N, CA, C and O of each residue as an XYZ file, in Angstrom:
904
protein
N       0.831     -1.198      0.000
C       0.000      0.000      0.000
C       0.874      1.259      0.000
O       1.931      1.301      0.630
N       0.419      2.254     -0.702
C       1.191      3.470     -0.854
C       0.723      4.539      0.117
O       0.005      4.252      1.075
N       1.134      5.769     -0.136
C       0.742      6.880      0.712
C      -0.776      6.999      0.728
O      -1.459      6.531     -0.183
N      -1.294      7.636      1.787
C      -2.733      7.737      2.029
C      -3.305      6.403      2.499
O      -4.388      6.000      2.076
N      -2.580      5.731      3.366
C      -3.068      4.485      3.939
C      -2.990      4.561      5.465
O      -2.070      5.148      6.035
N      -3.990      3.947      6.104
C      -4.074      3.945      7.562
C      -4.320      2.535      8.072
O      -4.865      1.691      7.361
N      -3.916      2.292      9.299
C      -4.248      1.063      9.997
C      -5.349      1.375     11.002
O      -5.290      2.386     11.701
N      -6.350      0.509     11.073
C      -7.456      0.687     12.010
C      -7.628     -0.597     12.817
O      -7.796     -1.672     12.243
N      -7.588     -0.491     14.134
C      -7.879     -1.659     14.967
C      -9.363     -1.677     15.319
O     -10.038     -0.648     15.293
N      -9.852     -2.861     15.647
C     -11.273     -2.975     15.980
C     -12.174     -2.699     14.797
O     -13.275     -2.172     14.953
N     -11.703     -3.056     13.609
C     -12.402     -2.703     12.370
C     -13.623     -3.570     12.087
O     -14.329     -3.325     11.109
N     -13.890     -4.575     12.913
C     -14.955     -5.526     12.586
C     -16.345     -5.065     13.000
O     -17.336     -5.601     12.505
N     -16.444     -4.073     13.905
C     -17.778     -3.612     14.305
C     -17.687     -2.251     14.973
O     -16.595     -1.746     15.234
N     -18.836     -1.665     15.245
C     -18.919     -0.436     16.017
C     -18.151      0.730     15.423
O     -18.184      0.959     14.214
N     -17.462      1.463     16.282
C     -16.748      2.665     15.860
C     -15.631      2.331     14.886
O     -15.436      3.042     13.901
N     -14.895      1.257     15.150
C     -13.805      0.873     14.249
C     -14.293      0.576     12.846
O     -13.648      0.953     11.867
N     -15.434     -0.101     12.744
C     -16.006     -0.393     11.426
C     -16.434      0.895     10.735
O     -16.183      1.074      9.543
N     -17.081      1.798     11.479
C     -17.524      3.068     10.898
C     -16.340      3.889     10.389
O     -16.417      4.503      9.325
N     -15.246      3.898     11.153
C     -14.048      4.623     10.729
C     -13.470      4.006      9.467
O     -13.092      4.715      8.535
N     -13.404      2.685      9.441
C     -12.876      1.995      8.267
C     -13.710      2.301      7.038
O     -13.161      2.595      5.976
N     -15.024      2.236      7.165
C     -15.905      2.519      6.036
C     -15.757      3.955      5.562
O     -15.782      4.221      4.361
N     -15.601      4.891      6.510
C     -15.438      6.293      6.150
C     -14.124      6.514      5.401
O     -14.087      7.250      4.415
N     -13.057      5.884      5.861
C     -11.773      6.020      5.185
C     -11.818      5.447      3.780
O     -11.302      6.052      2.841
N     -12.434      4.283      3.635
C     -12.534      3.665      2.315
C     -13.369      4.517      1.369
O     -13.057      4.619      0.182
N     -14.432      5.129      1.889
C     -15.279      6.001      1.067
C     -14.512      7.229      0.586
O     -14.853      7.822     -0.437
N     -13.464      7.608      1.339
C     -12.639      8.757      0.968
C     -11.397      8.338      0.190
O     -10.466      9.123      0.009
N     -11.401      7.084     -0.267
C     -10.342      6.541     -1.125
C      -9.007      6.324     -0.411
O      -7.961      6.257     -1.056
N      -9.042      6.213      0.916
C      -7.847      5.789      1.622
C      -7.711      4.278      1.505
O      -8.694      3.569      1.289
N      -6.497      3.799      1.648
C      -6.252      2.372      1.751
C      -6.140      2.036      3.230
O      -5.511      2.767      3.995
N      -6.747      0.937      3.626
C      -6.866      0.630      5.050
C      -6.383     -0.786      5.359
O      -6.789     -1.756      4.719
N      -5.514     -0.876      6.348
C      -5.179     -2.144      6.977
C      -6.100     -2.291      8.189
O      -6.172     -1.385      9.019
N      -6.786     -3.391      8.297
C      -7.670     -3.609      9.427
C      -7.176     -4.731     10.322
O      -6.810     -5.803      9.839
N      -7.166     -4.484     11.633
C      -6.801     -5.508     12.612
C      -7.972     -5.736     13.549
O      -8.528     -4.786     14.099
N      -8.344     -6.987     13.728
C      -9.432     -7.332     14.645
C      -9.419     -8.832     14.879
O      -8.765     -9.581     14.153
N     -10.149     -9.263     15.901
C     -10.260    -10.703     16.173
C     -11.246    -11.377     15.241
O     -11.125    -12.566     14.949
N     -12.237    -10.602     14.769
C     -13.276    -11.168     13.914
C     -13.245    -10.510     12.541
O     -12.933     -9.326     12.411
N     -13.572    -11.288     11.526
C     -13.569    -10.776     10.158
C     -14.678     -9.749      9.974
O     -15.834    -10.038     10.280
N     -14.356     -8.564      9.485
C     -15.377     -7.518      9.317
C     -16.255     -7.775      8.097
O     -15.842     -8.470      7.168
N     -17.470     -7.214      8.098
C     -18.374     -7.384      6.953
C     -18.026     -6.407      5.837
O     -18.838     -5.562      5.462
N     -16.810     -6.532      5.312
C     -16.320     -5.598      4.310
C     -15.696     -6.350      3.141
O     -15.039     -7.377      3.308
N     -15.924     -5.802      1.962
C     -15.248     -6.294      0.772
C     -14.923     -5.081     -0.085
O     -15.803     -4.487     -0.708
N     -13.653     -4.728     -0.107
C     -13.248     -3.512     -0.814
C     -11.810     -3.693     -1.305
O     -10.972     -4.209     -0.566
N     -11.516     -3.282     -2.522
C     -10.159     -3.482     -3.056
C      -9.072     -2.747     -2.292
O      -7.903     -3.125     -2.365
N      -9.441     -1.694     -1.557
C      -8.450     -0.932     -0.798
C      -8.351     -1.363      0.669
O      -7.692     -0.709      1.478
N      -9.014     -2.468      0.994
C      -9.021     -2.932      2.378
C      -8.266     -4.244      2.497
O      -8.534     -5.198      1.767
N      -7.322     -4.280      3.425
C      -6.572     -5.502      3.710
C      -6.758     -5.853      5.173
O      -6.377     -5.086      6.057
N      -7.344     -7.014      5.426
C      -7.636     -7.429      6.790
C      -6.622     -8.446      7.293
O      -6.203     -9.350      6.571
N      -6.241     -8.270      8.555
C      -5.383     -9.245      9.222
C      -6.010     -9.594     10.558
O      -6.212     -8.721     11.402
N      -6.314    -10.851     10.750
C      -6.890    -11.289     12.011
C      -5.807    -11.250     13.080
O      -4.744    -11.849     12.922
N      -6.084    -10.542     14.162
C      -5.061    -10.375     15.194
C      -5.704    -10.208     16.555
O      -6.741     -9.559     16.694
N      -5.075    -10.802     17.557
C      -5.500    -10.658     18.940
C      -4.634     -9.584     19.587
O      -3.451     -9.807     19.846
N      -5.222     -8.424     19.845
C      -4.461     -7.303     20.383
C      -4.100     -7.474     21.850
O      -3.455     -6.609     22.442
N      -4.513     -8.585     22.431
C      -4.160     -8.858     23.820
C      -2.747     -9.420     23.929
O      -2.208     -9.545     25.029
N      -2.147     -9.759     22.787
C      -0.819    -10.360     22.780
C       0.129     -9.534     21.922
O      -0.129     -9.324     20.737
N       1.230     -9.062     22.518
C       2.190     -8.255     21.777
C       2.735     -9.005     20.573
O       2.931     -8.411     19.513
N       2.982    -10.305     20.721
C       3.521    -11.086     19.614
C       2.579    -11.072     18.418
O       3.026    -11.033     17.272
N       1.271    -11.105     18.683
C       0.295    -11.074     17.591
C       0.284     -9.720     16.897
O       0.192     -9.644     15.671
N       0.379     -8.646     17.688
C       0.416     -7.308     17.099
C       1.680     -7.151     16.252
O       1.636     -6.603     15.150
N       2.795     -7.633     16.773
C       4.069     -7.530     16.058
C       4.010     -8.298     14.738
O       4.474     -7.810     13.707
N       3.443     -9.492     14.777
C       3.351    -10.297     13.556
C       2.419     -9.647     12.539
O       2.693     -9.651     11.339
N       1.311     -9.088     13.034
C       0.313     -8.498     12.137
C       0.820     -7.230     11.466
O       0.400     -6.908     10.354
N       1.718     -6.508     12.128
C       2.193     -5.236     11.574
C       3.546     -5.355     10.879
O       4.021     -4.390     10.279
N       4.162     -6.515     10.954
C       5.516     -6.682     10.423
C       5.601     -6.381      8.934
O       6.565     -5.766      8.478
N       4.599     -6.811      8.176
C       4.646     -6.646      6.718
C       4.106     -5.300      6.245
O       4.129     -5.010      5.049
N       3.627     -4.487      7.163
C       3.084     -3.185      6.780
C       4.228     -2.233      6.448
O       5.190     -2.108      7.207
N       4.109     -1.572      5.313
C       5.119     -0.600      4.911
C       4.806      0.772      5.469
O       4.172      0.881      6.518
N       5.235      1.818      4.790
C       4.983      3.185      5.231
C       3.484      3.495      5.167
O       2.807      3.162      4.195
N       2.991      4.129      6.212
C       1.575      4.482      6.289
C       1.438      5.927      6.764
O       2.395      6.544      7.231
N       0.225      6.443      6.630
C      -0.040      7.807      7.088
C      -0.377      7.872      8.570
O      -0.383      8.951      9.162
N      -0.659      6.720      9.169
C      -0.952      6.708     10.586
C      -1.848      5.560     10.973
O      -2.106      4.660     10.174
N      -2.328      5.596     12.216
C      -3.246      4.537     12.641
C      -4.278      5.088     13.608
O      -4.067      6.104     14.270
N      -5.404      4.382     13.667
C      -6.483      4.692     14.592
C      -6.727      3.461     15.445
O      -7.074      2.397     14.933
N      -6.544      3.611     16.744
C      -6.746      2.493     17.665
C      -8.160      2.574     18.223
O      -8.429      3.325     19.161
N      -9.062      1.789     17.635
C     -10.479      1.840     18.005
C     -10.959      0.599     18.737
O     -12.087      0.575     19.228
N     -10.130     -0.428     18.819
C     -10.547     -1.658     19.496
C     -10.826     -1.383     20.972
O     -10.091     -0.646     21.628
N     -11.883     -1.979     21.476
C     -12.197     -1.749     22.878
C     -13.193     -2.742     23.430
O     -13.847     -3.471     22.684
N     -13.300     -2.761     24.739
C     -14.314     -3.557     25.418
C     -14.702     -2.838     26.705
O     -13.934     -2.037     27.238
N     -15.889     -3.132     27.190
C     -16.382     -2.463     28.386
C     -16.935     -3.481     29.373
O     -17.873     -4.216     29.064
N     -16.348     -3.516     30.553
C     -16.844     -4.328     31.658
C     -17.067     -3.403     32.846
O     -16.189     -2.618     33.206
N     -18.235     -3.499     33.446
C     -18.566     -2.601     34.553
C     -18.927     -3.405     35.800
O     -19.371     -4.550     35.717
N     -18.723     -2.774     36.956
C     -19.069     -3.409     38.230
C     -18.886     -2.398     39.353
O     -18.028     -1.521     39.255
N     -19.671     -2.504     40.412
C     -19.449     -1.653     41.580
C     -18.144     -2.048     42.264
O     -17.600     -3.124     42.014
N     -17.655     -1.176     43.118
C     -16.347     -1.346     43.734
C     -16.145     -2.711     44.384
O     -15.105     -3.338     44.180
N     -17.120     -3.185     45.164
C     -16.968     -4.442     45.888
C     -17.139     -5.676     45.009
O     -17.015     -6.806     45.482
N     -17.422     -5.455     43.735
C     -17.574     -6.592     42.819
C     -16.619     -6.499     41.635
O     -16.828     -7.157     40.616
N     -15.575     -5.689     41.764
C     -14.630     -5.521     40.663
C     -13.965     -6.848     40.300
O     -13.566     -7.625     41.167
N     -13.861     -7.077     39.012
C     -13.150     -8.243     38.509
C     -11.797     -7.751     37.996
O     -11.714     -7.158     36.920
N     -10.757     -7.996     38.756
C      -9.455     -7.438     38.424
C      -8.875     -8.024     37.142
O      -8.097     -7.363     36.454
N      -9.245     -9.244     36.821
C      -8.778     -9.838     35.565
C      -9.391     -9.109     34.375
O      -8.723     -8.900     33.362
N     -10.666     -8.720     34.493
C     -11.292     -7.925     33.438
C     -10.609     -6.573     33.318
O     -10.450     -6.038     32.221
N     -10.205     -6.026     34.465
C      -9.476     -4.763     34.445
C      -8.158     -4.878     33.704
O      -7.800     -4.000     32.918
N      -7.432     -5.968     33.957
C      -6.163     -6.190     33.259
C      -6.381     -6.300     31.757
O      -5.586     -5.792     30.966
N      -7.462     -6.966     31.371
C      -7.753     -7.136     29.947
C      -8.047     -5.790     29.285
O      -7.579     -5.526     28.178
N      -8.822     -4.938     29.962
C      -9.123     -3.619     29.394
C      -7.873     -2.757     29.335
O      -7.677     -2.010     28.376
N      -7.018     -2.856     30.361
C      -5.755     -2.109     30.360
C      -4.893     -2.542     29.175
O      -4.302     -1.707     28.490
N      -4.827     -3.843     28.943
C      -4.026     -4.357     27.832
C      -4.572     -3.885     26.486
O      -3.819     -3.436     25.621
N      -5.879     -3.993     26.322
C      -6.484     -3.672     25.026
C      -6.476     -2.173     24.753
O      -6.122     -1.745     23.654
N      -6.858     -1.380     25.735
C      -6.990      0.051     25.500
C      -5.656      0.793     25.551
O      -5.373      1.632     24.695
N      -4.853      0.485     26.540
C      -3.647      1.284     26.782
C      -2.361      0.599     26.338
O      -1.570      1.179     25.594
N      -2.153     -0.630     26.791
C      -0.919     -1.324     26.436
C      -0.815     -1.537     24.930
O       0.245     -1.330     24.339
N      -1.914     -1.948     24.316
C      -1.892     -2.153     22.859
C      -1.629     -0.845     22.128
O      -0.942     -0.832     21.107
N      -2.173      0.263     22.646
C      -1.910      1.568     22.033
C      -0.421      1.889     22.074
O       0.152      2.348     21.086
N       0.202      1.642     23.232
C       1.636      1.888     23.369
C       2.444      0.973     22.445
O       3.417      1.406     21.828
N       2.035     -0.280     22.357
C       2.746     -1.230     21.499
C       2.638     -0.836     20.032
O       3.606     -0.958     19.281
N       1.467     -0.366     19.623
C       1.291      0.075     18.239
C       2.175      1.281     17.938
O       2.776      1.363     16.867
N       2.254      2.218     18.885
C       3.136      3.368     18.703
C       4.588      2.923     18.571
O       5.328      3.418     17.720
N       4.979      1.991     19.417
C       6.345      1.476     19.399
C       6.665      0.813     18.058
O       7.745      1.014     17.504
N       5.733      0.033     17.547
C       5.971     -0.730     16.323
C       5.806      0.096     15.050
O       6.456     -0.183     14.043
N       4.944      1.108     15.087
C       4.568      1.791     13.851
C       5.108      3.208     13.698
O       5.078      3.749     12.593
N       5.591      3.816     14.750
C       5.961      5.235     14.656
C       6.988      5.502     13.556
O       6.916      6.524     12.874
N       7.929      4.598     13.385
C       8.939      4.798     12.350
C       8.397      4.521     10.946
O       9.028      4.875      9.950
N       7.241      3.894     10.874
C       6.630      3.606      9.570
C       5.646      4.688      9.133
O       5.124      4.649      8.019
N       5.395      5.653     10.019
C       4.437      6.711      9.703
C       5.166      7.856      9.003
O       6.197      8.334      9.476
N       4.614      8.283      7.875
C       5.188      9.417      7.163
C       5.199     10.658      8.063
O       4.324     10.818      8.914
N       6.177     11.518      7.877
C       6.150     12.814      8.560
C       4.858     13.530      8.187
O       4.447     13.523      7.027
N       4.219     14.149      9.183
C       2.930     14.781      8.944
C       1.765     13.829      9.101
O       0.633     14.165      8.753
N       2.035     12.627      9.628
C       0.989     11.620      9.780
C       0.134     11.830     11.019
O       0.238     12.845     11.707
N      -0.718     10.837     11.287
C      -1.694     10.959     12.369
C      -1.759      9.681     13.206
O      -1.692      8.570     12.680
N      -1.892      9.868     14.521
C      -2.196      8.772     15.438
C      -3.416      9.205     16.237
O      -3.432     10.291     16.816
N      -4.440      8.355     16.267
C      -5.669      8.682     16.990
C      -6.070      7.497     17.852
O      -6.166      6.364     17.380
N      -6.302      7.782     19.123
C      -6.827      6.783     20.047
C      -8.306      7.077     20.280
O      -8.689      8.229     20.481
N      -9.131      6.040     20.252
C     -10.529      6.209     20.639
C     -10.615      6.014     22.147
O     -10.445      4.907     22.657
N     -10.880      7.107     22.848
C     -10.980      7.074     24.294
C     -12.424      6.974     24.735
O     -13.222      6.268     24.117
N     -12.760      7.675     25.796
C     -14.130      7.649     26.305
C     -14.359      8.848     27.218
O     -13.454      9.278     27.933
N     -15.574      9.380     27.185
C     -15.948     10.431     28.121
C     -15.824      9.935     29.558
O     -15.566     10.719     30.472
N     -16.006      8.639     29.753
C     -15.937      8.032     31.085
C     -14.532      8.113     31.675
O     -14.360      7.881     32.871
N     -13.534      8.435     30.872
C     -12.160      8.533     31.370
C     -12.030      9.530     32.516
O     -11.092      9.444     33.308
N     -12.961     10.472     32.609
C     -12.942     11.442     33.702
C     -13.456     10.837     35.008
O     -13.326     11.446     36.070
N     -14.040      9.638     34.928
C     -14.555      8.962     36.116
C     -16.057      8.812     36.079
O     -16.770      9.728     35.669
N     -16.543      7.651     36.509
C     -17.980      7.383     36.555
C     -18.231      6.224     37.508
O     -17.430      5.291     37.563
N     -19.336      6.265     38.265
C     -19.639      5.168     39.186
C     -19.739      3.828     38.466
O     -20.288      3.744     37.368
N     -19.214      2.798     39.082
C     -19.288      1.419     38.603
C     -18.482      1.172     37.323
O     -18.634      0.139     36.671
N     -17.629      2.128     36.979
C     -16.827      1.953     35.766
C     -15.354      2.246     36.033
O     -14.632      2.683     35.137
N     -14.913      2.008     37.252
C     -13.576      2.410     37.673
C     -12.473      1.826     36.797
O     -11.583      2.557     36.362
N     -12.515      0.533     36.534
C     -11.434     -0.104     35.794
C     -11.455      0.297     34.326
O     -10.402      0.482     33.716
N     -12.639      0.432     33.762
C     -12.760      0.911     32.379
C     -12.232      2.336     32.281
O     -11.449      2.657     31.388
N     -12.668      3.190     33.209
C     -12.229      4.588     33.207
C     -10.718      4.685     33.341
O     -10.083      5.496     32.666
N     -10.139      3.860     34.213
C      -8.690      3.891     34.411
C      -7.947      3.525     33.135
O      -6.931      4.135     32.804
N      -8.457      2.526     32.420
C      -7.781      2.085     31.195
C      -7.866      3.129     30.099
O      -6.981      3.204     29.246
N      -8.921      3.938     30.109
C      -9.082      4.984     29.096
C      -8.366      6.271     29.494
O      -7.829      6.974     28.638
N      -8.357      6.581     30.788
C      -7.719      7.827     31.216
C      -6.213      7.787     30.991
O      -5.590      8.826     30.769
N      -5.625      6.594     31.047
C      -4.197      6.473     30.804
C      -3.786      6.907     29.408
O      -2.621      7.232     29.176
N      -4.736      6.914     28.473
C      -4.427      7.327     27.108
C      -4.006      8.796     27.041
O      -3.265      9.194     26.142
N      -4.484      9.602     28.001
C      -4.148     11.022     27.978
C      -2.650     11.238     28.151
O      -2.026     11.961     27.375
N      -2.080     10.610     29.170
C      -0.642     10.738     29.383
C       0.159     10.170     28.232
O       1.179     10.732     27.832
N      -0.311      9.043     27.697
C       0.379      8.413     26.575
C       0.339      9.320     25.346
O       1.366      9.568     24.715
N      -0.857      9.814     25.010
C      -1.020     10.632     23.807
C      -0.206     11.925     23.886
O       0.474     12.293     22.929
N      -0.278     12.608     25.024
C       0.424     13.887     25.145
C       1.944     13.701     25.125
O       2.667     14.522     24.561
N       2.416     12.634     25.736
C       3.858     12.382     25.746
C       4.375     12.046     24.352
O       5.401     12.567     23.917
N       3.653     11.173     23.661
C       4.079     10.786     22.315
C       3.913     11.946     21.349
O       4.725     12.120     20.440
N       2.853     12.750     21.541
C       2.665     13.936     20.702
C       3.861     14.868     20.808
O       4.319     15.419     19.806
N       4.371     15.045     22.034
C       5.532     15.915     22.233
C       6.773     15.354     21.540
O       7.566     16.105     20.972
N       6.933     14.049     21.589
C       8.099     13.429     20.949
C       8.042     13.503     19.437
O       9.073     13.657     18.782
N       6.835     13.394     18.871
C       6.697     13.335     17.418
C       6.388     14.678     16.779
O       6.226     14.770     15.562
N       6.304     15.722     17.601
C       5.947     17.038     17.066
C       6.947     17.534     16.020
O       6.556     18.200     15.062
N       8.217     17.220     16.190
C       9.225     17.683     15.231
C       9.019     17.056     13.851
O       9.486     17.587     12.843
N       8.314     15.921     13.815
C       7.996     15.280     12.537
C       6.599     15.674     12.052
O       6.121     15.172     11.035
N       5.960     16.567     12.783
C       4.613     17.036     12.452
C       3.592     15.893     12.432
O       2.594     15.948     11.713
N       3.859     14.861     13.233
C       2.888     13.778     13.422
C       2.010     14.143     14.605
O       2.521     14.394     15.696
N       0.710     14.179     14.411
C      -0.199     14.547     15.493
C      -0.700     13.293     16.211
O      -0.847     12.229     15.611
N      -0.956     13.446     17.504
C      -1.472     12.349     18.331
C      -2.629     12.907     19.157
O      -2.436     13.814     19.966
N      -3.820     12.371     18.954
C      -5.008     12.875     19.630
C      -5.911     11.754     20.106
O      -5.795     10.607     19.675
N      -6.813     12.115     21.004
C      -7.822     11.189     21.516
C      -9.197     11.704     21.134
O      -9.517     12.868     21.372
N     -10.007     10.845     20.544
C     -11.419     11.139     20.324
C     -12.191     10.361     21.382
O     -12.130      9.132     21.425
N     -12.917     11.079     22.234
C     -13.540     10.466     23.412
C     -15.063     10.579     23.338
O     -15.624     11.579     23.787
N     -15.735      9.583     22.785
C     -17.202      9.647     22.710
C     -17.875      9.234     24.016
O     -17.323      8.479     24.817
N     -19.079      9.755     24.201
C     -19.936      9.261     25.258
C     -20.635      8.000     24.769
O     -20.150      7.336     23.853
N     -21.777      7.665     25.378
C     -22.508      6.449     25.006
C     -22.806      6.454     23.510
O     -23.501      7.336     23.006
N     -22.277      5.470     22.821
C     -22.372      5.405     21.361
C     -23.180      4.186     20.945
O     -23.056      3.114     21.537
N     -23.996      4.357     19.940
C     -24.917      3.317     19.484
C     -24.171      2.221     18.728
O     -24.193      2.169     17.498
N     -23.514      1.351     19.482
C     -22.756      0.230     18.933
C     -23.149     -1.037     19.686
O     -23.870     -0.956     20.681
N     -22.691     -2.207     19.232
C     -22.971     -3.437     19.981
C     -22.502     -3.393     21.428
O     -23.076     -4.067     22.283
N     -21.461     -2.605     21.715
C     -20.965     -2.498     23.084
C     -22.017     -1.911     24.028
O     -21.999     -2.166     25.233
N     -22.926     -1.129     23.465
C     -23.936     -0.475     24.287
C     -24.849     -1.485     24.977
O     -25.345     -1.235     26.075
N     -25.065     -2.621     24.329
C     -25.928     -3.658     24.903
C     -25.132     -4.868     25.373
O     -25.687     -5.949     25.564
N     -23.824     -4.678     25.560
C     -22.962     -5.761     26.030
C     -23.442     -6.253     27.397
O     -23.640     -5.441     28.301
N     -23.633     -7.568     27.570
C     -24.056     -8.103     28.874
C     -23.103     -7.752     30.006
O     -23.492     -7.767     31.174
N     -21.849     -7.434     29.666
C     -20.865     -7.108     30.684
C     -21.088     -5.781     31.374
O     -20.394     -5.460     32.339
N     -22.052     -4.998     30.892
C     -22.287     -3.704     31.508
C     -23.674     -3.618     32.153
O     -24.202     -2.522     32.341
N     -24.253     -4.746     32.485
C     -25.605     -4.746     33.055
C     -25.688     -4.007     34.379
O     -26.761     -3.529     34.747
N     -24.570     -3.902     35.110
C     -24.588     -3.212     36.391
C     -24.519     -1.697     36.228
O     -24.691     -0.957     37.196
N     -24.271     -1.240     35.017
C     -24.142      0.197     34.768
C     -24.666      0.504     33.376
O     -23.890      0.628     32.428
N     -25.957      0.625     33.253
C     -26.574      0.840     31.954
C     -26.264      2.242     31.432
O     -26.108      3.177     32.218
N     -26.175      2.390     30.117
C     -25.852      3.708     29.550
C     -26.955      4.725     29.829
O     -28.142      4.399     29.830
N     -26.533      5.960     30.066
C     -27.478      7.039     30.298
C     -27.703      7.814     29.004
O     -26.759      8.111     28.272
N     -28.953      8.134     28.736
C     -29.272      8.896     27.547
C     -28.739     10.325     27.685
O     -29.038     10.986     28.680
N     -27.964     10.817     26.725
C     -27.468     12.194     26.782
C     -28.621     13.201     26.694
O     -29.711     12.852     26.240
N     -28.392     14.437     27.122
C     -29.423     15.472     27.037
C     -29.973     15.676     25.627
O     -31.112     16.114     25.469
N     -29.187     15.368     24.615
C     -29.674     15.497     23.242
C     -30.832     14.555     22.952
O     -31.546     14.738     21.966
N     -31.030     13.534     23.815
C     -32.128     12.601     23.611
C     -31.821     11.457     22.677
O     -32.727     10.741     22.250
N     -30.562     11.278     22.357
C     -30.156     10.142     21.519
C     -28.701      9.815     21.818
O     -27.958     10.649     22.336
N     -28.303      8.585     21.484
C     -26.920      8.190     21.669
C     -26.070      8.713     20.504
O     -26.582      9.013     19.426
N     -24.774      8.810     20.749
C     -23.839      9.201     19.699
C     -23.840      8.123     18.617
O     -23.918      6.933     18.921
N     -23.755      8.539     17.373
C     -23.693      7.596     16.262
C     -22.234      7.306     15.880
O     -21.411      8.220     15.885
N     -21.906      6.066     15.553
C     -20.523      5.750     15.168
C     -20.022      6.610     14.022
O     -18.838      6.943     13.957
N     -20.923      6.969     13.121
C     -20.531      7.786     11.974
C     -20.082      9.185     12.402
O     -19.257      9.809     11.734
N     -20.631      9.674     13.521
C     -20.203     10.979     14.035
C     -18.770     10.918     14.544
O     -17.985     11.844     14.340
N     -18.441      9.819     15.208
C     -17.065      9.621     15.676
C     -16.128      9.506     14.473
O     -15.043     10.088     14.459
N     -16.560      8.752     13.472
C     -15.747      8.577     12.268
C     -15.519      9.906     11.557
O     -14.442     10.139     11.008
N     -16.520     10.775     11.562
C     -16.383     12.081     10.907
C     -15.350     12.950     11.608
O     -14.583     13.658     10.956
N     -15.329     12.896     12.946
C     -14.329     13.667     13.684
C     -12.930     13.121     13.417
O     -11.979     13.883     13.248
N     -12.816     11.809     13.380
C     -11.536     11.202     13.017
C     -11.123     11.670     11.626
O      -9.961     12.000     11.390
N     -12.088     11.694     10.707
C     -11.803     12.153      9.352
C     -11.286     13.579      9.320
O     -10.398     13.903      8.531
N     -11.839     14.439     10.177
C     -11.350     15.817     10.247
C      -9.920     15.856     10.776
O      -9.077     16.579     10.245
N      -9.651     15.085     11.813
C      -8.323     15.114     12.427
C      -7.225     14.606     11.503
O      -6.075     15.030     11.616
N      -7.568     13.703     10.593
C      -6.543     13.212      9.660
C      -6.451     14.073      8.405
O      -5.565     13.874      7.574
N      -7.367     15.028      8.268
C      -7.349     15.908      7.099
C      -6.318     17.016      7.279
O      -5.750     17.177      8.359
N      -6.082     17.773      6.219
C      -5.151     18.899      6.295
C      -5.612     19.926      7.334
O      -4.793     20.598      7.960
N      -6.943     20.040      7.508
C      -7.481     21.016      8.455
C      -7.127     20.686      9.892
O      -7.140     21.569     10.750
N      -6.812     19.430     10.168
C      -6.477     19.015     11.529
C      -4.990     18.948     11.798
O      -4.574     18.398     12.818
N      -4.185     19.490     10.914
C      -2.739     19.307     10.993
C      -2.095     19.960     12.209
O      -1.004     19.550     12.605
N      -2.730     20.962     12.817
C      -2.122     21.651     13.957
C      -2.724     21.254     15.293
O      -2.393     21.845     16.321
N      -3.600     20.264     15.292
C      -4.229     19.792     16.533
C      -3.473     18.556     17.012
O      -3.474     17.527     16.337
N      -2.840     18.652     18.157
C      -2.108     17.496     18.666
C      -2.069     17.504     20.191
O      -2.068     18.560     20.823
N      -2.037     16.314     20.763
C      -2.001     16.163     22.211
C      -3.315     16.491     22.893
O      -3.333     16.807     24.082
N      -4.423     16.422     22.151
C      -5.712     16.841     22.679
C      -6.688     15.674     22.834
O      -6.595     14.662     22.140
N      -7.623     15.848     23.763
C      -8.730     14.908     23.922
C     -10.014     15.646     23.553
O     -10.374     16.633     24.193
N     -10.692     15.169     22.531
C     -11.902     15.832     22.040
C     -13.098     14.953     22.373
O     -13.179     13.803     21.940
N     -14.024     15.507     23.147
C     -15.168     14.746     23.638
C     -16.383     14.947     22.743
O     -16.687     16.069     22.337
N     -17.076     13.852     22.441
C     -18.361     13.886     21.730
C     -19.383     13.266     22.660
O     -19.372     12.052     22.866
N     -20.265     14.071     23.222
C     -21.098     13.520     24.292
C     -22.584     13.866     24.219
O     -23.355     13.394     25.054
N     -23.010     14.672     23.251
C     -24.415     15.035     23.187
C     -24.902     15.801     24.396
O     -26.086     15.762     24.730
N     -23.983     16.506     25.060
C     -24.338     17.293     26.235
C     -24.225     16.548     27.555
O     -24.540     17.107     28.605
N     -23.779     15.286     27.521
C     -23.733     14.486     28.749
C     -22.719     14.998     29.760
O     -22.861     14.742     30.955
N     -21.697     15.717     29.304
C     -20.675     16.200     30.225
C     -20.970     17.603     30.760
O     -20.180     18.157     31.523
N     -22.095     18.169     30.362
C     -22.450     19.517     30.845
C     -22.953     19.478     32.278
O     -23.294     20.519     32.841
């Protein structure tokens, strides 16, 4: 794949799928990483099945990737529980998927990103803290320190690093049985965020218009954080 290509994790459903579809519609070439095969068939899309819970799998999946314009880390999972019922193993899994995998991708791909490229992490409004979501919030809040630190290191190459942090988004994760103890709250707008809205913001950040935005967390919440 040549210039104007991105890697997207979690491309098989939800926000990752919406981002992948948006990029393909804009004639970008996309490498997709996920555990499950996405419902996509496009000449500019190359899928690699990968378990982001294992560094060796990420390394193998990205080894053959050449120079790219950047990557979007959209893979995620949500497990909720009150304090006295926390499942620490679930917490470790979310930490690995959301934060550790993000760091590993930066480590493996930063030298493959063209100068002026983009790195985007999909975070969460919950990163600021929310009842019954402590471990999820912790795994997402860590992205702030990671993004700002890497943004500072890559600024001389004009590579931007940002976080897009949506509130409750209308994806399969919204009805995940793992969050029964903490059901999503309807934002003041009266509807959940749409994956396509998140994808559109990502599209802006990777465009020329987003070239000077770096080290930032941009929240999409429908008024939920007011």
